[in-house]
N, C-alpha and C positions, 0 to 999 in steps of 0.2 A: 508497469509490472510490478506489483505489490500486493498487500493483503486484502483489500477490500474492492475489487472492482464492481461495478454496478450496471455493467452492460444491458443484463436481461431487461426485457420491457414486461409490463404486467404485475399483478400482484398475486402471487402463489398463497396457499393457505399455509398457515404457520403453526408447528406442532414443536415438538423438543427433540433434540440428539438426533438419533439415527432417523426417526419419524420425520423430522424436519428435513434431512438430509434427503430421504427418499421422497418427500412430497416436492421439494424444489426440483429434483433431478426429473421427476414424472412431468411436473408442470412445464419446466423451461425445455425439455426435449421435444415437447409437443407444439411449442411454437414455430413460427416461421419468420426469419430465419431460426433454426434450432440453436439453443443457447445452452450454457451451463454457467453458474455465477463462479466467478473467479475465486472467491474466498475459499472454496473447498479444493483449490489447487494447494493449500498450506498445510497438509498433513505432515508429520514428522519428517518423511522423506523428501516432499515437496519444499519445506523449509529449509532442508539441508542442500538441495539441488538450487535453490533462489540464492542461497549464500555462495555456492560455487559460481552462480552467474555473475555476481557482484564483482568477482576477482578476474573474469574473463576480460583481456585485452579490448575486445569490442564493445564493452558495456562501460562508459564512463561515467555514469550516473554517482556511483558510490564513492569512486576516487575523487572525483571532483568535488564532490559536497563534504568529504572528509579532509581535503585540502582548504577548503574555505572556512569549515569549523576551527581547524588547527590555527591558521592565520588571523582569523577575526575573533577567535573565541573571547577575548577579553572585551572588546568592543560590544559584541553581544550580551555578555552576561554582565558587565558592570556598568550598566547605565539606568539609572543612577545608583547601582549597588547591586549586589547578587540577589536575585529572586529567592524568596522563601520556599518557592514550590516550582518544579519542573515537571510537566505532563507531557509525555511523548505518546502521540497516536502513530500505533504501528511502530513498535519498538524493534523490531528485528532482532538482531544480536546484541544490541546494546552498545555497539562499536560507536556509534555517532555521538551518542549521549556522553560517553565514556571520554570521547575526543574532545567534546566541547568542555566538559568539565575540567579536564586537565590541561586545557588552554587557557581558561578564563576564570575559575573559580579559586578564591584565596584558599589557602591550606585550612583556615580556621573557620570557615564559614560553613554554618549548618544548611542542609538544604533537603527537602522532601522531595523524593522522586517517584512519580506514579506513570506507570508502564501499562499502556492500554495496547492488547492486541488480540487477534482471535487464535493464534497459533500458541499452545500450550509449550511446545519445543522452543519456539523463539522466547517466550517470556521466562522460561528455565535459563536459557542461555545468556538473556540480558540480565537477569537478576544476578547470576553468578559474575558477568564481567563488571558489573557496578558494586559488588559486595565490598570491594576493598577501597573504594573512594571515602577518603575521610569526611565524616561528619554528614554523609548521605543515609537516609532512611528510605527504603526501596519499598513499594507496594505494587504487586502485580495484579493487574486488572485482565481476566480472560474472557472479553466481551467485545462487543461491536462498539465503534467510537461513540456513539450517543450513549450506549448502555454504560460504557466505561465512565465516560464524564460525569453521568448521573449518580455513579458509587462515590464519587470524591466528597469526603467529610464536608459537611457545611461548615462546621465551626472552624476548618482550616482557612476559609475564604477571606477571613478577617485578620488572620495573622501575618500577612505581607503578600508582597507582588507575586503573581502567577505569570511563568512563561510557558505557553502551550506550544509546543513542537510538531510540526507536520512535515517530516523529512522525506528524502528519497523520492521526490515527485510522486507521492501517494496520491497527492489531489488529482493527478492526472489518470488514475484509474476510474474516475466518477465522471459521468457525462455533464456537460456545463449546468443543466438546471440542478442536478443532484450535488455537484461541488459547491453551488451557491447555498444550496439548503444546508449542506454540512457545515459550512464555514459560518453561516447565519447561526446555527445551533451552537457551534463552539462559541461564538461571540456571546450569546445569552448567557453562557456558563461562566463568562468573564466579568469583571469590573473595570471602571475607568482606572487607568494606571497599569493594568495587564497588558500582556503582549503575546503576540503570536510570531513564531518564526517558521517560515514555510520554505521549502526547498522545492524548485520546478525545473524539468527538462525544457529546454527551449527548442524550436524549430531549428533543424539543420538539414545538410543535405540528404535526400533520400536513401542513398547508398549507405550513409553512416547509420542512419536509423534502421534499415533492414538488418545490416550486420549486428546490431546490438540485440535484435530480437529473432534472428536465426543465424546463430554463430556457427562457423565452420566445425567446431567440436560437437556440435548438436547436443549441449547441455540443456539449451531452452526446449529444444524438441522434447527431450527427456522429461524436464519440468512440466511442460504441457501434457504429454501422453500419461503422464503420472496421475492424472485426474482419472483416466479410464482404469488404471489400476486400482486406485481406491475404490471406484465404483463396484468394481469385479470383488474386491476384498470385503468391503463393507454391506453391499446392498445384493450380494450373489449374483453379481452379473455374469454375463457369457459373452463379453466382448473380446474380440480377437485383436490385439494390439496391432497386428501385422497388416491390418486393414484399414489403418489410419497413417496419416502424415501428417506432419506440423506444417503450419505456413504461417508466416507474417506478411501482412498487407499494409502498405502505407495509404491510408485514406487523405488525400491533400485537402478535399472540400471540407472534410470534418477536423483536419488537424489532429488525426489520432493514428497511432499503430493499432492494428487489429492481430490478435492471434486467434488462428483456428486450427481445428482437427478436421482433415478432409478425408472423407472416404475415399478408397482406391477401387471399390467395387460396389455392385448392389448387395445389400445385405440386410440383415433383421438384427436390431439391437434387444437383446433378451436381458431384462434386468428384474430378477423375480422379487427382490426385495422392494422395489419401486413400483412393481406392477406394469412394467413396460415391455410392450413387444412392438416395437417401431420399425417399419420399412425405411430404409434410408438409401438413395440412389447414388451410384459412382459420381464422384466429383462434388457431392453435397457436402456441405460443411456444419460443423458445429463451432459456434463462437464462443470462445473461452474467456478473452480479456480484450479491454481497450486500454490504451495509454496514450491520453492527450498530451499534446506538447504546446508550448506558449509563446508568445514574443510579450515584450515588456508591457505594451499595452493591454492586451486582455489580460494579464496578470493583474496589472492595477486596476482595472474595471471588476475584476473578480473581487478583490479585496475590498474595495469600496462599497460595492453593491452588498456586501455581506456585513457591513458596519465598521469594517476597519480603516484604518488610516496608515497608508505605508509610509514608513519613517526612514529606512535605510535600507540599501540593497548592495550585494557584492556578488561579481559576476567572475565565473571562469570563461572568459571568451572561446578559448579554444576548445573546450570541452562542450560548450554550450549549456551552461547550467547556473542558475541563479539563487541565492538565499535572501530572502527579503524579511525584514523586521516591521511589523506592523503594530500600531498602538489600538487597544480596544477603546 
């Protein structure tokens, strides 16, 4: 669960802004199974709901990762000296980066922080959270991960070591081929001596996984259904939210949690701004997000096949979460 899930298949036409949103909604809803790209979950309300999810007692990812960053921040940052540049892919609220800097950055060490996220609300919150960090210069990039990496000033790359950060198990939102492709692209932006810090959620009992993605307070359900609210608001949709329920499913064979919006009746999806008039059956679902879970072997294989050398790892065994530092 996080900012750029890539579960949809196929390649839609690409435009800009609202036209892009409309084109992707039209394209993916016409697929079988019906899908919606989960990056569109993160409008301002969606981002706020996701931050609420990270506080839920059933969602352990954020607390476990913050604990590891707090405990091992010095070991992460000071080897062999504080990086001149930290680049976080999917910055969220900025809390994790602020926690790492507080734990491991010497007070007088200057550092450039580059935040890359598709959510303007998340970038604003992160920039504000990091504004008080001594010696830090913050630059926000509202972009996809690849586009944001491409915006980094080339002149900075020779000025010191870079630590790229991909936290919150964001890599789990990509299918295996896409995650390898993304990390390979990240590796190409780095030079020998640079590093990647990646956080991943590990495979754990099915009950624990389902509680994290279908919580008793139904915050995750609201987060998922908010995608329909956004479609109604931005694309002149006529979707009745009462006709959809949230469902989380553990796909053990693929090692992923899937989030779906399931139709409770036969209905038509009218979305005027996307040119959609689609019949959907009772029990038919719209697949909105995937979250892959890892074991240590598959994580190591992913990193090495993407051009990284795993160098150190810290694990919260109780929560089932791992932080891994890899060299470019």
